[in-house]
C-alpha positions as CSV (number, residue, x, y, z in Angstrom):
1,M,-7.0,-32.7,-8.3
2,S,-5.7,-35.8,-6.6
3,A,-4.7,-35.9,-3.0
4,H,-1.1,-36.5,-4.1
5,D,-1.1,-33.4,-6.4
6,F,-2.7,-31.3,-3.6
7,D,0.1,-32.4,-1.2
8,K,2.8,-31.6,-3.8
9,E,1.4,-28.1,-4.4
10,T,1.0,-27.6,-0.6
11,E,4.6,-28.6,0.0
12,K,5.9,-26.3,-2.8
13,E,4.0,-23.3,-1.4
14,Q,5.0,-24.1,2.2
15,T,8.7,-24.4,1.2
16,L,8.6,-21.1,-0.6
17,F,6.7,-19.4,2.3
18,Y,9.2,-20.8,4.8
19,S,12.0,-19.3,2.7
20,L,10.4,-15.9,2.8
21,C,8.9,-15.7,6.3
22,C,10.8,-14.9,9.5
23,R,12.1,-17.5,11.9
24,E,9.4,-16.7,14.5
25,D,6.6,-17.4,12.0
26,R,8.2,-20.7,11.0
27,Q,8.3,-21.6,14.6
28,K,4.7,-20.7,15.1
29,L,3.7,-22.7,12.0
30,T,5.6,-25.8,13.2
31,R,4.1,-25.3,16.8
32,E,7.6,-24.8,18.3
33,I,6.2,-21.6,19.9
34,P,2.6,-20.7,20.4
35,M,0.6,-19.0,17.7
36,T,-2.1,-16.4,18.6
37,F,-5.3,-15.8,16.7
38,N,-3.9,-12.5,15.4
39,D,-0.8,-14.4,14.1
40,F,-3.1,-16.8,12.3
41,L,-5.1,-14.0,10.7
42,R,-1.9,-12.2,9.7
43,I,-0.3,-15.3,8.2
44,S,-3.6,-16.3,6.5
45,C,-3.9,-12.8,5.0
46,I,-0.3,-13.0,3.6
47,L,-0.9,-16.5,2.2
48,F,-4.2,-15.3,0.6
49,H,-2.5,-12.3,-1.0
50,M,0.5,-14.4,-2.2
51,D,-2.1,-16.7,-3.8
52,F,-0.8,-19.7,-1.8
53,T,-4.2,-21.3,-1.7
54,F,-2.9,-24.9,-1.1
55,Y,-0.8,-23.9,1.9
56,E,-3.5,-21.6,3.2
57,T,-5.9,-24.6,3.2
58,H,-3.3,-26.7,4.9
59,L,-2.9,-24.0,7.6
60,N,-6.6,-24.1,8.2
61,E,-6.3,-27.8,8.8
62,L,-3.3,-27.4,11.1
63,F,-5.1,-24.9,13.3
64,P,-8.8,-25.8,13.1
65,E,-9.6,-23.8,16.3
66,F,-8.3,-20.6,14.7
67,Y,-10.0,-21.4,11.4
68,Q,-13.3,-21.8,13.2
69,Q,-12.7,-18.5,15.0
70,K,-11.9,-16.8,11.7
71,E,-15.1,-18.2,10.1
72,H,-17.2,-17.0,13.0
73,M,-15.5,-13.6,12.8
74,L,-16.2,-13.3,9.0
75,T,-19.8,-14.3,9.5
76,R,-20.2,-11.6,12.1
77,H,-18.5,-9.1,9.8
78,H,-20.9,-10.0,7.0
79,D,-23.8,-9.3,9.4
80,I,-22.3,-6.0,10.5
81,L,-21.7,-5.0,6.9
82,L,-25.3,-5.5,6.0
83,E,-26.3,-2.7,8.4
84,Y,-23.0,-0.7,8.4
85,P,-21.5,-0.8,4.9
86,D,-18.5,1.5,5.9
87,Y,-17.4,-0.9,8.7
88,Y,-14.2,-2.1,7.1
89,E,-13.3,1.5,6.1
90,D,-14.1,3.0,9.5
91,E,-12.2,0.2,11.3
92,C,-9.1,0.7,8.9
93,F,-9.0,-3.0,7.8
94,E,-7.2,-2.0,4.5
95,E,-4.5,-0.2,6.5
96,K,-4.0,-3.2,8.8
97,I,-3.6,-5.5,5.8
98,R,-1.2,-3.1,4.1
99,I,0.9,-3.0,7.3
100,W,1.0,-6.8,7.5
101,L,2.0,-7.2,3.9
102,T,4.6,-4.4,4.0
103,E,6.1,-5.8,7.2
104,F,6.2,-9.3,5.6
105,C,8.1,-7.9,2.6
106,D,10.4,-5.7,4.8
107,Q,11.7,-8.7,6.8
108,I,12.8,-10.6,3.7
109,T,16.6,-10.3,3.8
110,D,17.3,-11.2,0.1
111,K,16.7,-7.9,-1.7
112,S,15.8,-9.6,-5.0
113,M,13.2,-11.8,-3.3
114,Q,12.0,-8.8,-1.4
115,T,11.4,-6.9,-4.6
116,D,9.7,-9.9,-6.2
117,C,7.4,-10.2,-3.1
118,R,6.5,-6.5,-3.3
119,K,5.6,-6.9,-6.9
120,R,3.6,-10.1,-6.2
121,L,1.7,-8.3,-3.4
122,K,1.4,-5.1,-5.5
123,I,3.1,-3.0,-2.9
124,D,4.3,0.3,-4.3
125,F,6.5,2.9,-2.7
126,K,5.7,5.9,-4.8
127,H,2.6,7.3,-3.1
128,N,3.6,10.2,-0.8
129,G,6.7,8.2,0.2
130,K,4.5,5.7,2.0
131,P,3.9,2.1,0.9
132,F,0.5,1.3,-0.3
133,I,-1.3,-1.6,-2.0
134,L,-2.1,-1.0,-5.7
C-alpha cells in the first residue's frame, strides 16, 4: 500500500471515529486537553475492535510515549501469562473491555449509528439484561 493510500484510509477512519466519539476524546486526540495512558488504552481498544487499523497505527505514531508504554505492558503480560494463564480472567480484562466498548456505544447520540456500532462491536443486550460481547 502506498503512503498516499495509507493516509487516505487513515483520514477516512479518523473522520468516522471523530463522528462517533465524544467531544472530550476528540480533544484528547487533537491534544487540546491532556490524554492519560488509560485514555490511550481505552481508545486503542475501541479502534482495534472497530477494525480501524489505519487510524490505530496513526494514533500510535501521534502518542509514541503511550505506545511504548503499551508495548512494555503487553510484553510484561505475556511473561505473566506464561506462569499464570488465568491472569486476564482473574484481573477481569474482558469485563473492562466490555465496559469501554459499551460506554463508547452508549455515548453516540444518533440512535441508528449507535445500533450500527453495537452490531459492529458485537455488543448484545439480551444476556440477563446486561450488555455483553458476543
